[in-house]
TIDO-414698 format. One record per residue: residue number from 1; chain; x, y, z of N, C-alpha, C in turn. Coordinates in Angstrom, 3 decimals. Each point is the difference from the previous one (the first is absolute). Example, Ala and Ser with C-alpha at 12.3 -4.5 7.8 and 13.67 -1.06 7.14 Angstrom:
BEGIN
{1 'A' {13.190 -5.690 7.800} {-0.890 1.190 0.000} {0.900 1.200 0.000}} {2 'A' {-0.350 1.050 -0.720} {0.820 1.190 0.060} {-0.770 1.090 0.730}} 
REM end
This chain:
BEGIN
{1 'A' {19.205 32.943 -11.854} {-1.373 -0.365 -0.380} {-0.794 1.276 -0.284}} {2 'A' {-0.730 0.016 -1.108} {-0.806 1.151 -0.358} {-1.467 -0.296 0.323}} {3 'A' {-0.733 1.060 0.174} {-1.426 -0.199 0.233} {-0.782 1.009 -0.832}} {4 'A' {-1.216 -0.378 -0.299} {-0.870 0.836 -0.830} {-0.668 1.040 0.896}} {5 'A' {0.525 1.222 -0.052} {-0.494 1.064 0.870} {-1.446 0.358 -0.332}} {6 'A' {-0.307 0.039 -1.301} {-1.348 0.398 -0.437} {-1.049 -0.964 0.536}} {7 'A' {0.367 -1.287 0.046} {-0.958 -1.026 0.444} {-0.460 0.242 1.434}} {8 'A' {0.894 0.616 0.783} {-0.304 0.177 1.415} {-0.500 1.404 0.355}} {9 'A' {-0.305 0.795 -0.995} {-0.541 1.333 0.280} {-1.268 -0.043 0.855}} {10 'A' {-0.934 -0.947 -0.245} {-1.177 -0.092 0.876} {0.368 -0.298 1.451}} {11 'A' {1.054 -0.819 0.190} {0.446 -0.310 1.365} {0.543 1.252 0.673}} {12 'A' {0.810 0.764 -0.726} {0.572 1.241 0.543} {-1.109 0.991 0.327}} {13 'A' {-0.971 0.095 -0.911} {-1.136 0.899 0.237} {-0.784 -0.433 1.235}} {14 'A' {-0.127 -1.326 0.179} {-0.725 -0.512 1.167} {0.733 0.338 1.298}} {15 'A' {1.341 -0.061 -0.028} {0.794 0.340 1.182} {-0.197 1.467 0.363}} {16 'A' {0.090 0.876 -1.012} {-0.223 1.427 0.249} {-1.409 0.246 0.533}} {17 'A' {-0.978 -0.681 -0.576} {-1.388 0.173 0.443} {-0.177 -0.454 1.445}} {18 'A' {0.663 -1.106 0.361} {-0.105 -0.515 1.370} {0.597 0.983 0.997}} {19 'A' {1.154 0.561 -0.351} {0.651 0.966 0.897} {-0.841 1.254 0.147}} {20 'A' {-0.482 0.527 -1.115} {-0.808 1.221 0.042} {-1.319 -0.249 0.734}} {21 'A' {-0.589 -1.177 -0.243} {-1.241 -0.330 0.690} {0.202 -0.081 1.500}} {22 'A' {1.141 -0.547 0.409} {0.299 -0.086 1.438} {0.217 1.382 0.594}} {23 'A' {0.775 0.841 -0.705} {0.317 1.332 0.517} {-1.249 0.860 0.131}} {24 'A' {-0.864 -0.041 -1.016} {-1.182 0.862 -0.007} {-1.213 -0.633 0.659}} {25 'A' {0.005 -1.326 0.134} {-1.150 -0.678 0.564} {0.195 -0.454 1.422}} {26 'A' {0.524 -1.214 0.154} {0.119 -0.622 1.322} {0.844 0.840 0.945}} {27 'A' {1.185 0.416 -0.456} {0.912 0.712 0.892} {-0.570 1.333 0.451}} {28 'A' {-0.572 0.773 -0.933} {-0.514 1.321 0.365} {-1.166 -0.108 0.973}} {29 'A' {-0.905 -0.992 -0.230} {-1.134 -0.173 0.907} {0.462 -0.467 1.376}} {30 'A' {0.962 -0.934 0.011} {0.536 -0.485 1.271} {0.681 1.114 0.770}} {31 'A' {0.777 0.813 -0.707} {0.697 1.114 0.649} {-0.976 1.030 0.554}} {32 'A' {-1.053 0.288 -0.745} {-1.006 0.959 0.469} {-0.669 -0.496 1.277}} {33 'A' {-0.360 -1.288 0.002} {-0.635 -0.583 1.180} {0.969 -0.013 1.186}} {34 'A' {1.257 -0.338 -0.263} {1.008 -0.027 1.055} {0.231 1.388 0.585}} {35 'A' {0.086 1.000 -0.869} {0.217 1.374 0.459} {-1.172 0.457 0.866}} {36 'A' {-1.223 -0.343 -0.417} {-1.187 0.407 0.750} {-0.018 -0.625 1.389}} {37 'A' {0.268 -1.303 0.079} {0.014 -0.683 1.293} {1.152 0.487 0.871}} {38 'A' {1.147 0.228 -0.618} {1.164 0.458 0.756} {-0.239 1.381 0.596}} {39 'A' {-0.572 0.881 -0.782} {-0.299 1.353 0.490} {-0.982 -0.053 1.169}} {40 'A' {-0.999 -0.852 -0.124} {-1.001 -0.146 1.052} {0.624 -0.561 1.277}} {41 'A' {0.807 -1.043 -0.147} {0.616 -0.631 1.171} {1.025 0.906 0.661}} {42 'A' {0.749 0.727 -0.802} {0.994 0.913 0.545} {-0.669 1.105 0.824}} {43 'A' {-1.097 0.507 -0.510} {-0.702 1.097 0.665} {-0.713 -0.460 1.273}} {44 'A' {-0.619 -1.186 -0.062} {-0.877 -0.422 1.096} {0.675 -0.915 1.029}} {45 'A' {1.095 -0.666 -0.374} {0.605 -0.967 0.914} {1.484 0.248 0.225}} {46 'A' {0.796 -0.132 -1.053} {1.456 0.034 0.171} {0.493 1.309 0.604}} {47 'A' {-0.446 1.119 -0.561} {0.473 1.291 0.501} {-0.462 0.283 1.424}} {48 'A' {-1.293 -0.202 0.339} {-0.418 0.234 1.390} {0.739 -0.876 1.015}} {49 'A' {0.132 -1.308 -0.292} {0.678 -0.900 0.938} {1.480 0.365 0.115}} {50 'A' {0.621 0.296 -1.122} {1.419 0.359 -0.010} {0.256 1.220 0.875}} {51 'A' {-0.819 1.020 -0.160} {0.202 1.234 0.767} {-0.456 -0.144 1.450}} {52 'A' {-0.968 -0.876 0.246} {-0.370 -0.292 1.390} {1.171 -0.615 0.749}} {53 'A' {0.690 -0.931 -0.676} {1.138 -0.629 0.669} {1.140 0.998 0.205}} {54 'A' {0.246 0.856 -0.983} {1.050 1.010 0.175} {-0.294 0.875 1.222}} {55 'A' {-1.272 0.312 0.178} {-0.392 0.796 1.152} {0.223 -0.775 1.298}} {56 'A' {-0.353 -1.289 -0.012} {0.207 -0.849 1.181} {1.486 -0.103 0.330}} {57 'A' {0.785 -0.259 -1.021} {1.426 -0.237 0.208} {0.744 1.259 0.437}} {58 'A' {-0.483 1.155 -0.420} {0.681 1.260 0.349} {-0.396 0.526 1.380}} {59 'A' {-1.096 -0.541 0.555} {-0.439 0.442 1.328} {0.982 -0.509 1.063}} {60 'A' {0.564 0.922 0.779} {1.013 -0.344 0.998} {-0.610 -0.355 1.360}} {61 'A' {-1.161 0.517 0.283} {-0.635 -0.257 1.300} {-0.703 -1.353 -0.037}} {62 'A' {0.346 -0.862 0.937} {-0.469 -1.381 -0.034} {-1.523 -0.116 0.129}} {63 'A' {-0.585 0.818 0.847} {-1.449 -0.088 0.174} {-0.722 0.423 -1.279}} {64 'A' {0.431 1.114 -0.580} {-0.627 0.480 -1.230} {0.212 -0.973 -1.153}} {65 'A' {1.165 -0.646 -0.017} {0.271 -0.993 -1.042} {-0.982 -1.158 0.100}} {66 'A' {-0.227 -0.473 1.213} {-0.928 -1.107 0.189} {-1.418 0.407 -0.368}} {67 'A' {-0.375 1.232 0.320} {-1.330 0.477 -0.366} {-0.165 0.058 -1.522}} {68 'A' {1.080 0.374 -0.699} {-0.052 0.025 -1.463} {-0.157 -1.404 -0.571}} {69 'A' {0.658 -0.961 0.610} {-0.142 -1.395 -0.445} {-1.421 -0.492 0.263}} {70 'A' {-0.565 0.391 1.167} {-1.395 -0.349 0.289} {-0.918 0.508 -1.113}} {71 'A' {0.186 1.265 -0.353} {-0.826 0.619 -1.043} {0.226 -0.662 -1.347}} {72 'A' {1.242 -0.393 -0.266} {0.340 -0.639 -1.270} {-0.822 -1.272 -0.202}} {73 'A' {0.032 -0.883 0.978} {-0.747 -1.251 -0.130} {-1.506 0.235 0.050}} {74 'A' {-0.429 0.960 0.795} {-1.423 0.291 0.092} {-0.539 0.490 -1.348}} {75 'A' {0.768 0.875 -0.665} {-0.440 0.569 -1.278} {-0.086 -1.048 -1.098}} {76 'A' {0.991 -0.904 -0.043} {0.058 -0.954 -1.102} {-0.688 -1.326 0.307}} {77 'A' {-0.697 -0.066 1.154} {-0.809 -1.178 0.309} {-1.483 0.344 0.084}} {78 'A' {-0.336 1.205 -0.471} {-1.411 0.393 -0.042} {-0.740 -0.840 -1.042}} {79 'A' {-1.327 -0.009 0.096} {-0.802 -0.783 -0.933} {0.193 0.470 -1.438}} {80 'A' {0.121 1.318 -0.211} {0.153 0.544 -1.349} {1.468 0.221 -0.365}} {81 'A' {0.896 -0.767 0.623} {1.425 0.152 -0.266} {0.338 -0.294 -1.465}} {82 'A' {1.046 0.656 -0.481} {0.480 -0.216 -1.365} {1.299 -0.803 -0.015}} {83 'A' {0.317 -0.636 1.127} {1.263 -0.725 0.114} {0.097 -1.125 -1.033}} {84 'A' {-1.151 -0.530 -0.439} {0.016 -1.089 -0.976} {0.608 0.428 -1.331}} {85 'A' {0.027 1.321 -0.249} {0.543 0.494 -1.260} {1.522 -0.064 -0.059}} {86 'A' {0.619 -0.463 1.085} {1.439 -0.278 -0.067} {0.272 -0.999 -1.116}} {87 'A' {-0.941 -0.918 -0.216} {0.098 -0.919 -1.131} {1.055 -1.068 0.145}} {88 'A' {0.443 -0.252 1.237} {1.018 -1.023 0.240} {-0.412 -0.784 1.232}} {89 'A' {-0.340 -1.287 -0.199} {-0.522 -0.815 1.098} {1.033 -0.167 1.113}} {90 'A' {1.266 -0.157 -0.367} {1.054 -0.160 1.004} {0.101 1.247 0.884}} {91 'A' {-0.067 1.162 -0.622} {0.084 1.250 0.752} {-1.241 0.201 0.865}} {92 'A' {-1.159 -0.406 -0.500} {-1.231 0.090 0.785} {0.074 -0.900 1.234}} {93 'A' {0.467 -1.236 -0.205} {0.140 -0.918 1.133} {1.011 0.518 1.013}} {94 'A' {1.055 0.653 -0.494} {0.987 0.601 0.901} {-0.644 1.096 0.836}} {95 'A' {-0.848 0.799 -0.635} {-0.693 1.079 0.706} {-0.894 -0.556 1.108}} {96 'A' {-0.788 -1.027 -0.329} {-0.894 -0.576 1.004} {0.799 -0.697 1.113}} {97 'A' {1.100 -0.637 -0.373} {0.858 -0.624 1.001} {0.634 1.021 0.926}} {98 'A' {0.369 1.151 -0.549} {0.558 1.072 0.819} {-1.031 0.538 0.985}} {99 'A' {-1.238 0.078 -0.452} {-1.054 0.472 0.893} {-0.162 -0.954 1.191}} {100 'A' {0.065 -1.310 -0.270} {-0.094 -0.982 1.089} {1.190 0.122 0.953}} {101 'A' {1.201 0.186 -0.563} {1.191 0.162 0.832} {-0.100 1.248 0.866}} {102 'A' {-0.523 1.054 -0.589} {-0.116 1.255 0.737} {-1.013 -0.130 1.137}} {103 'A' {-1.083 -0.714 -0.248} {-1.003 -0.214 1.048} {0.574 -0.805 1.167}} {104 'A' {0.821 -0.998 -0.342} {0.652 -0.786 1.063} {0.941 0.887 0.808}} {105 'A' {0.755 0.851 -0.702} {0.893 0.917 0.708} {-0.780 0.924 0.930}} {106 'A' {-1.160 0.502 -0.466} {-0.789 0.930 0.798} {-0.468 -0.648 1.311}} {107 'A' {-0.206 -1.319 -0.037} {-0.418 -0.702 1.211} {1.182 -0.315 0.903}} {108 'A' {1.114 -0.421 -0.614} {1.157 -0.450 0.778} {0.928 1.144 0.411}} {109 'A' {0.076 1.031 -0.809} {0.900 1.148 0.237} {1.442 -0.476 0.226}} {110 'A' {0.486 -0.844 -0.920} {1.338 -0.563 0.122} {0.958 0.702 -0.966}} {111 'A' {1.202 0.300 0.464} {1.026 0.624 -0.844} {0.334 -0.905 -1.187}} {112 'A' {0.087 -1.301 0.268} {0.335 -0.948 -1.054} {-1.084 -0.030 -1.074}} {113 'A' {-1.256 -0.038 0.421} {-1.106 0.002 -0.957} {-0.029 1.296 -0.808}} {114 'A' {0.320 1.129 0.641} {0.048 1.288 -0.687} {1.077 0.002 -1.078}} {115 'A' {1.179 -0.513 0.325} {1.104 -0.039 -0.961} {-0.323 -0.917 -1.182}} {116 'A' {-0.589 -1.156 0.297} {-0.369 -0.927 -1.065} {-1.042 0.619 -0.919}} {117 'A' {-0.981 0.651 0.602} {-1.050 0.640 -0.793} {0.571 1.093 -0.883}} {118 'A' {0.817 0.876 0.565} {0.473 1.147 -0.767} {0.947 -0.429 -1.123}} {119 'A' {0.812 -1.014 0.256} {0.868 -0.519 -1.065} {-0.827 -0.542 -1.156}} {120 'A' {-1.028 -0.775 0.314} {-0.868 -0.539 -1.049} {-0.767 1.113 -0.698}} {121 'A' {-0.432 0.969 0.769} {-0.721 1.139 -0.553} {0.856 0.718 -1.035}} {122 'A' {1.271 0.126 0.312} {0.916 0.731 -0.890} {0.461 -0.865 -1.166}} {123 'A' {0.555 -1.175 0.274} {0.625 -0.810 -1.041} {-1.004 -0.785 -0.844}} {124 'A' {-0.994 -0.610 0.642} {-0.914 -0.872 -0.726} {-1.168 0.738 -0.637}} {125 'A' {-0.309 1.190 0.534} {-1.147 0.728 -0.551} {0.411 1.305 -0.668}} {126 'A' {0.633 0.889 0.748} {0.280 1.323 -0.534} {0.939 -0.045 -1.199}} {127 'A' {1.108 -0.720 0.080} {0.965 -0.022 -1.104} {-0.610 -0.586 -1.272}} {128 'A' {-0.847 -1.023 0.154} {-0.661 -0.571 -1.174} {-1.027 0.959 -0.579}} {129 'A' {-0.724 0.674 0.896} {-0.979 0.968 -0.478} {0.697 1.210 -0.629}} {130 'A' {1.153 0.381 0.572} {0.781 1.102 -0.569} {0.424 -0.317 -1.428}} {131 'A' {0.389 -1.251 -0.243} {0.386 -0.415 -1.349} {-1.174 0.136 -0.962}} {132 'A' {-1.187 -0.408 0.453} {-1.187 0.129 -0.842} {-0.347 1.464 -0.237}} {133 'A' {0.146 0.819 1.021} {-0.258 1.434 -0.119} {0.931 0.620 -1.044}} {134 'A' {1.281 -0.338 0.072} {0.979 0.556 -0.932} {-0.229 -0.514 -1.413}} {135 'A' {-0.293 -1.304 -0.139} {-0.259 -0.567 -1.322} {-1.236 0.618 -0.647}} {136 'A' {-1.032 0.229 0.803} {-1.223 0.615 -0.518} {0.258 1.435 -0.437}} {137 'A' {0.786 0.730 0.784} {0.335 1.379 -0.351} {0.810 0.052 -1.284}} {138 'A' {0.956 -0.927 -0.134} {0.824 -0.072 -1.212} {-0.878 -0.297 -1.212}} {139 'A' {-0.916 -0.958 0.152} {-0.877 -0.379 -1.106} {-0.865 1.167 -0.458}} {140 'A' {-0.547 0.741 0.954} {-0.899 1.098 -0.352} {0.728 1.192 -0.603}} {141 'A' {1.205 0.282 0.509} {0.687 1.223 -0.401} {1.275 -0.251 -0.802}} {142 'A' {0.172 -1.239 -0.501} {1.207 -0.338 -0.748} {0.151 0.867 -1.247}} {143 'A' {-1.104 0.274 -0.672} {0.056 0.776 -1.234} {-0.176 1.495 0.221}} {144 'A' {-0.097 0.423 1.264} {-0.279 1.406 0.280} {1.126 0.907 -0.519}} {145 'A' {1.253 -0.351 0.325} {1.130 0.816 -0.448} {0.093 0.041 -1.523}} {146 'A' {-0.309 -1.150 -0.605} {0.042 -0.069 -1.463} {-1.079 0.890 -0.619}} {147 'A' {-1.211 -0.057 0.545} {-1.083 0.837 -0.516} {0.308 1.481 0.199}} {148 'A' {0.581 0.325 1.132} {0.398 1.381 0.247} {1.029 0.467 -1.018}} {149 'A' {0.924 -0.894 -0.291} {1.065 0.324 -0.944} {-0.549 0.216 -1.414}} {150 'A' {-0.886 -0.890 -0.456} {-0.511 0.103 -1.366} {-0.988 1.152 -0.176}} {151 'A' {-0.749 0.338 1.067} {-0.982 1.071 -0.116} {0.637 1.358 -0.274}} {152 'A' {1.257 0.134 0.375} {0.690 1.276 -0.214} {0.633 0.099 -1.383}} {153 'A' {-0.146 -1.067 -0.809} {0.622 -0.026 -1.320} {-1.001 0.401 -1.083}} {154 'A' {0.490 0.426 -1.160} {-0.897 0.306 -1.124} {-0.806 -1.220 -0.424}} {155 'A' {-1.088 0.250 -0.702} {-0.903 -1.087 -0.374} {0.703 -1.065 -0.832}} {156 'A' {0.801 0.424 -0.968} {0.661 -0.966 -0.877} {0.979 -0.875 0.783}} {157 'A' {0.621 0.568 1.043} {0.946 -0.768 0.801} {-0.743 -0.984 0.909}} {158 'A' {-1.153 0.411 0.518} {-0.817 -0.925 0.802} {-0.436 -1.188 -0.854}} {159 'A' {-0.392 0.295 -1.238} {-0.411 -1.058 -0.918} {1.165 -0.959 -0.272}} {160 'A' {1.184 0.551 -0.175} {1.191 -0.807 -0.232} {0.267 -0.921 1.195}} {161 'A' {-0.081 0.529 1.222} {0.232 -0.797 1.206} {-1.012 -1.147 0.107}} {162 'A' {-1.265 0.302 -0.305} {-1.038 -1.015 0.096} {0.211 -1.114 -1.021}} {163 'A' {0.390 0.370 -1.226} {0.241 -0.994 -1.043} {1.187 -0.884 0.347}} {164 'A' {1.088 0.608 0.462} {1.205 -0.749 0.343} {-0.278 -0.958 1.160}} {165 'A' {-0.744 0.481 0.996} {-0.328 -0.853 1.132} {-0.918 -1.149 -0.406}} {166 'A' {-0.964 0.284 -0.879} {-0.904 -1.025 -0.502} {0.765 -1.069 -0.781}} {167 'A' {0.914 0.414 -0.873} {0.799 -0.950 -0.777} {0.882 -0.848 0.911}} {168 'A' {0.545 0.629 1.038} {0.854 -0.725 0.950} {-0.784 -1.111 0.691}} {169 'A' {-1.194 0.313 0.488} {-0.828 -0.995 0.666} {-0.433 -1.097 -0.974}} {170 'A' {-0.309 0.386 -1.260} {-0.432 -0.977 -1.002} {1.107 -0.992 -0.315}} {171 'A' {1.190 0.498 -0.249} {1.095 -0.894 -0.362} {0.485 -0.820 1.191}} {172 'A' {-0.181 0.499 1.207} {0.290 -0.835 1.174} {-0.913 -1.226 0.007}} {173 'A' {-1.273 0.234 -0.322} {-0.940 -1.123 -0.063} {0.364 -0.987 -1.097}} {174 'A' {0.442 0.513 -1.159} {0.397 -0.867 -1.106} {1.216 -0.832 0.384}} {175 'A' {0.927 0.591 0.735} {1.186 -0.728 0.458} {-0.411 -1.203 0.838}} {176 'A' {-0.919 0.217 0.952} {-0.416 -1.100 0.869} {-0.717 -1.101 -0.778}} {177 'A' {-0.864 0.389 -0.932} {-0.700 -1.012 -0.805} {0.984 -0.779 -0.857}} {178 'A' {0.953 0.686 -0.609} {0.963 -0.674 -0.858} {0.935 -0.910 0.796}} {179 'A' {0.261 0.346 1.257} {0.799 -0.880 0.862} {-0.712 -1.342 0.177}} {180 'A' {-1.293 0.051 0.287} {-0.773 -1.229 0.162} {-0.073 -0.792 -1.312}} {181 'A' {-0.236 0.699 -1.113} {-0.069 -0.678 -1.289} {1.322 -0.655 -0.356}} {182 'A' {1.105 0.701 0.251} {1.335 -0.551 -0.284} {0.265 -1.228 0.852}} {183 'A' {-0.372 0.085 1.273} {0.238 -1.122 0.914} {-0.790 -1.237 -0.422}} {184 'A' {-1.291 0.163 -0.243} {-0.843 -1.157 -0.290} {0.269 -0.569 -1.394}} {185 'A' {0.245 0.868 -0.983} {0.303 -0.520 -1.338} {1.359 -0.684 -0.017}} {186 'A' {0.977 0.553 0.747} {1.318 -0.634 0.089} {-0.074 -1.332 0.714}} {187 'A' {-0.771 -0.048 1.096} {-0.171 -1.261 0.735} {-0.703 -1.038 -0.864}} {188 'A' {-0.958 0.439 -0.816} {-0.714 -0.911 -0.894} {0.954 -0.630 -1.012}} {189 'A' {0.923 0.799 -0.522} {0.987 -0.525 -0.952} {0.955 -0.979 0.669}} {190 'A' {0.397 0.295 1.247} {0.969 -0.844 0.697} {-0.560 -1.381 0.322}} {191 'A' {-1.262 -0.050 0.378} {-0.599 -1.297 0.374} {-0.612 -0.721 -1.203}} {192 'A' {0.089 0.648 -1.178} {-0.475 -0.650 -1.217} {-1.495 0.027 -0.197}} {193 'A' {-0.686 0.890 0.661} {-1.452 0.134 -0.160} {-0.303 1.119 -0.999}} {194 'A' {-0.890 -0.258 -0.922} {-0.354 0.990 -1.017} {-1.172 0.863 0.454}} {195 'A' {0.201 0.676 1.125} {-1.052 0.882 0.510} {-0.013 1.333 -0.724}} {196 'A' {1.136 0.360 -0.590} {0.130 1.250 -0.737} {0.626 -0.306 -1.365}} {197 'A' {-0.205 0.870 -0.990} {0.703 -0.171 -1.281} {1.511 -0.002 0.207}} {198 'A' {0.727 -0.627 -0.914} {1.436 -0.195 0.171} {0.766 1.304 0.151}} {199 'A' {-0.395 1.028 -0.743} {0.734 1.268 0.047} {-0.601 1.006 0.978}} {200 'A' {-0.969 -0.457 0.823} {-0.648 0.934 0.937} {0.968 0.453 1.093}} {201 'A' {0.916 -0.876 0.392} {0.983 0.376 1.024} {0.872 1.153 -0.480}} {202 'A' {0.388 -0.040 -1.277} {0.809 1.076 -0.575} {-0.775 1.315 -0.021}} {203 'A' {-1.278 -0.091 -0.334} {-0.836 1.201 0.010} {-0.121 0.572 1.407}} {204 'A' {-0.233 -0.879 0.986} {-0.125 0.442 1.391} {1.287 0.674 0.477}} {205 'A' {1.124 -0.608 -0.387} {1.291 0.556 0.380} {0.229 1.355 -0.651}} {206 'A' {-0.434 0.130 -1.239} {0.129 1.278 -0.711} {-0.847 1.084 0.671}} {207 'A' {-1.243 -0.360 0.338} {-0.885 0.970 0.662} {0.569 0.398 1.356}} {208 'A' {0.517 -0.995 0.727} {0.586 0.281 1.311} {1.185 0.946 -0.115}} {209 'A' {0.905 -0.283 -0.905} {1.190 0.829 -0.158} {-0.334 1.414 -0.441}} {210 'A' {-0.879 0.122 -1.002} {-0.340 1.328 -0.523} {-0.807 0.812 1.011}} {211 'A' {-0.945 -0.653 0.703} {-0.811 0.735 0.983} {0.844 0.399 1.212}} {212 'A' {0.971 -0.866 0.380} {0.891 0.339 1.111} {0.875 1.197 -0.364}} {213 'A' {0.451 0.036 -1.247} {0.834 1.119 -0.459} {-0.796 1.307 0.000}} {214 'A' {-1.227 -0.076 -0.513} {-0.859 1.203 -0.014} {-0.300 0.453 1.427}} {215 'A' {-0.274 -0.968 0.898} {-0.276 0.328 1.401} {1.193 0.687 0.646}} {216 'A' {1.201 -0.468 -0.318} {1.216 0.607 0.548} {0.146 1.446 -0.463}} {217 'A' {-0.282 0.242 -1.279} {0.067 1.367 -0.526} {-1.043 0.885 0.684}} {218 'A' {-1.229 -0.539 0.124} {-1.077 0.756 0.637} {0.267 0.223 1.489}} {219 'A' {0.774 -0.911 0.610} {0.369 0.156 1.403} {0.770 1.293 0.218}} {220 'A' {0.939 0.279 -0.872} {0.783 1.231 0.114} {-0.847 1.232 -0.307}} {221 'A' {-0.943 -0.151 -0.920} {-0.883 1.125 -0.314} {-0.982 0.279 1.134}} {222 'A' {-0.256 -1.029 0.839} {-0.933 0.145 1.119} {0.706 0.188 1.335}} {223 'A' {1.267 0.337 -0.024} {0.781 0.061 1.235} {-0.563 1.018 0.980}} {224 'A' {-0.537 1.108 -0.500} {-0.572 1.020 0.876} {-1.218 -0.543 0.738}} {225 'A' {-0.817 -0.761 -0.729} {-1.188 -0.618 0.614} {0.407 -0.999 1.076}} {226 'A' {1.002 -0.816 -0.302} {0.452 -1.024 0.947} {0.584 0.619 1.260}} {227 'A' {0.715 1.109 -0.156} {0.590 0.680 1.160} {-1.083 0.609 0.880}} {228 'A' {-0.965 0.658 -0.629} {-1.031 0.706 0.759} {-1.006 -0.939 0.657}} {229 'A' {-0.114 -1.221 -0.511} {-0.989 -0.936 0.564} {0.637 -1.138 0.783}} {230 'A' {1.307 0.017 0.160} {0.672 -1.095 0.696} {0.086 0.276 1.488}} {231 'A' {0.241 -1.060 0.776} {0.231 0.116 1.432} {0.990 -1.057 0.421}} {232 'A' {1.031 0.391 0.688} {1.057 -0.932 0.387} {-0.509 -1.074 0.948}} {233 'A' {-1.036 0.329 0.782} {-0.522 -0.976 0.956} {-0.739 -1.141 -0.688}} {234 'A' {-0.363 0.195 -1.269} {-0.747 -1.025 -0.709} {0.784 -0.521 -1.195}} {235 'A' {1.318 -0.058 0.111} {0.831 -0.462 -1.095} {-0.269 -1.476 -0.285}} {236 'A' {0.313 -0.426 -1.238} {-0.271 -1.370 -0.410} {0.772 -1.008 0.849}} {237 'A' {1.272 0.308 0.302} {0.821 -0.919 0.787} {-0.595 -0.197 1.386}} {238 'A' {-0.438 1.102 0.633} {-0.596 -0.100 1.330} {-1.280 -0.840 -0.040}} {239 'A' {-0.813 0.173 -1.037} {-1.244 -0.756 -0.104} {0.275 -1.495 -0.163}} {240 'A' {0.983 -0.343 -0.859} {0.332 -1.405 -0.226} {0.541 -0.640 1.272}} {241 'A' {0.940 0.702 0.670} {0.575 -0.524 1.234} {-1.065 -0.174 1.077}} {242 'A' {-0.890 0.971 0.109} {-1.022 -0.051 1.042} {-0.970 -1.151 -0.218}} {243 'A' {-0.271 -0.327 -1.272} {-0.950 -1.057 -0.302} {0.628 -1.381 0.079}} {244 'A' {1.207 -0.160 -0.549} {0.586 -1.330 -0.140} {1.060 -0.330 1.048}} {245 'A' {0.528 1.018 0.684} {0.995 -0.266 1.049} {-0.263 0.928 1.183}} {246 'A' {-1.159 -0.175 0.665} {-0.393 0.949 1.055} {0.955 0.042 1.184}} {247 'A' {0.605 -1.151 0.346} {0.905 -0.029 1.153} {1.251 0.823 -0.290}} {248 'A' {0.593 -0.239 -1.188} {1.181 0.773 -0.405} {-0.353 1.474 -0.129}} {249 'A' {-1.195 0.275 -0.563} {-0.435 1.390 -0.176} {-0.085 0.725 1.334}} {250 'A' {-0.630 -0.655 1.009} {-0.157 0.650 1.300} {1.345 0.274 0.662}} {251 'A' {0.926 -0.982 -0.128} {1.304 0.174 0.623} {0.779 1.150 -0.630}} {252 'A' {0.074 -0.009 -1.321} {0.780 1.030 -0.682} {-0.707 1.348 0.011}} {253 'A' {-1.324 -0.018 -0.106} {-0.738 1.259 0.019} {0.124 0.658 1.363}} {254 'A' {-0.041 -0.806 1.055} {0.196 0.548 1.335} {1.407 0.504 0.210}} {255 'A' {0.973 -0.724 -0.573} {1.401 0.390 0.153} {0.295 1.306 -0.736}} {256 'A' {-0.608 0.141 -1.187} {0.327 1.159 -0.836} {-0.894 1.200 0.253}} {257 'A' {-1.148 -0.206 0.675} {-0.919 1.129 0.147} {-0.235 0.360 1.456}} {258 'A' {-0.952 -0.637 0.623} {-0.376 0.406 1.356} {0.165 -1.143 0.977}} {259 'A' {0.181 0.371 1.262} {0.113 -0.996 1.061} {-1.390 -0.473 0.377}} {260 'A' {-0.127 -1.282 0.284} {-1.309 -0.570 0.330} {-0.326 0.099 1.480}} {261 'A' {0.773 0.763 0.746} {-0.286 0.188 1.416} {-0.936 1.178 0.193}} {262 'A' {-0.749 -0.044 1.077} {-0.896 1.107 0.334} {0.069 0.231 1.501}} {263 'A' {-0.010 1.248 0.383} {-0.034 0.334 1.423} {-1.433 -0.118 0.491}} {264 'A' {-0.239 -0.985 0.844} {-1.344 -0.202 0.533} {-0.316 1.131 0.978}} {265 'A' {-1.103 0.725 -0.217} {-0.354 1.076 0.934} {-0.375 -0.565 1.366}} {266 'A' {0.126 0.815 1.001} {-0.325 -0.440 1.357} {-1.493 -0.273 0.138}} {267 'A' {-0.294 -1.049 0.751} {-1.388 -0.336 0.279} {-0.562 0.988 1.023}} {268 'A' {-1.249 0.351 -0.205} {-0.661 0.861 0.976} {-0.357 -0.821 1.233}} {269 'A' {0.488 0.399 1.148} {-0.250 -0.703 1.242} {-1.145 0.687 0.737}} {270 'A' {-1.128 -0.676 0.019} {-1.168 0.583 0.617} {0.131 0.048 1.507}} {271 'A' {-0.608 1.019 0.542} {0.002 0.145 1.447} {-1.063 -0.900 0.618}} {272 'A' {0.178 -0.324 1.234} {-0.949 -0.851 0.701} {-1.390 0.640 0.011}} {273 'A' {-1.000 -0.825 -0.287} {-1.419 0.420 -0.042} {-0.308 0.965 -1.141}} {274 'A' {0.926 0.137 -0.946} {-0.272 0.893 -1.137} {-1.002 -0.670 -0.946}} {275 'A' {-0.959 0.774 -0.499} {-1.025 -0.554 -0.890} {0.622 -0.352 -1.347}} {276 'A' {-0.648 -0.975 -0.666} {0.410 -0.360 -1.371} {-0.347 1.136 -0.943}} 
REM end
């Protein structure tokens, strides 16, 4: 089946315009806002809490460790606290729940309550916050190595890198749009609905194939960028598994990476008549 390519030039132009408009408009503004909020949260919340816990966890003396935990909750429960900038309601509720557990432990002074609290403190709060800390750091500094690399190159080579990267991102967007167009126009033909012109499916398939081929070529030309901005901890497979198969992900991720056990530090045993 043949199709009139000239007839669909306005459609092709509209697709390019939509991709470019998204890249320069919505996406760039969203990314700028995200970077600004991420930088603020990393500086004011994630990094301080992360390093506070590292200090708590590394303290070997039980009394000093407990005093650090006292200070931790006292600091982040002040009226002008910035804990809300964690931006995750589940993590916030975990924090407040931990504070209640810790207060109960302070009254009861039970070994069991101490172990339960510290396990929750580590697994339910710290590890989740650590993930956010690492993700925020990756987001802010993902392009740092790439920028360092390009700044040392001649002007014409920097321009070449920017053009190649821009074309790569543009054709990636065209691939995704053409996938949707191919799917819906093909489905329209199969069910016998004239939602699209008869030869529109062929055009969509042509755009998909040609844009995918160009993207593949540009992928190899952008290999240096992909290497310098990639991170194994955020691979596509890990993200998909973590989102759609969390139970399998936790089992295999624990098996292949780190053990989920933690050595609970000794509880500080207060002396009789010792002040709080």
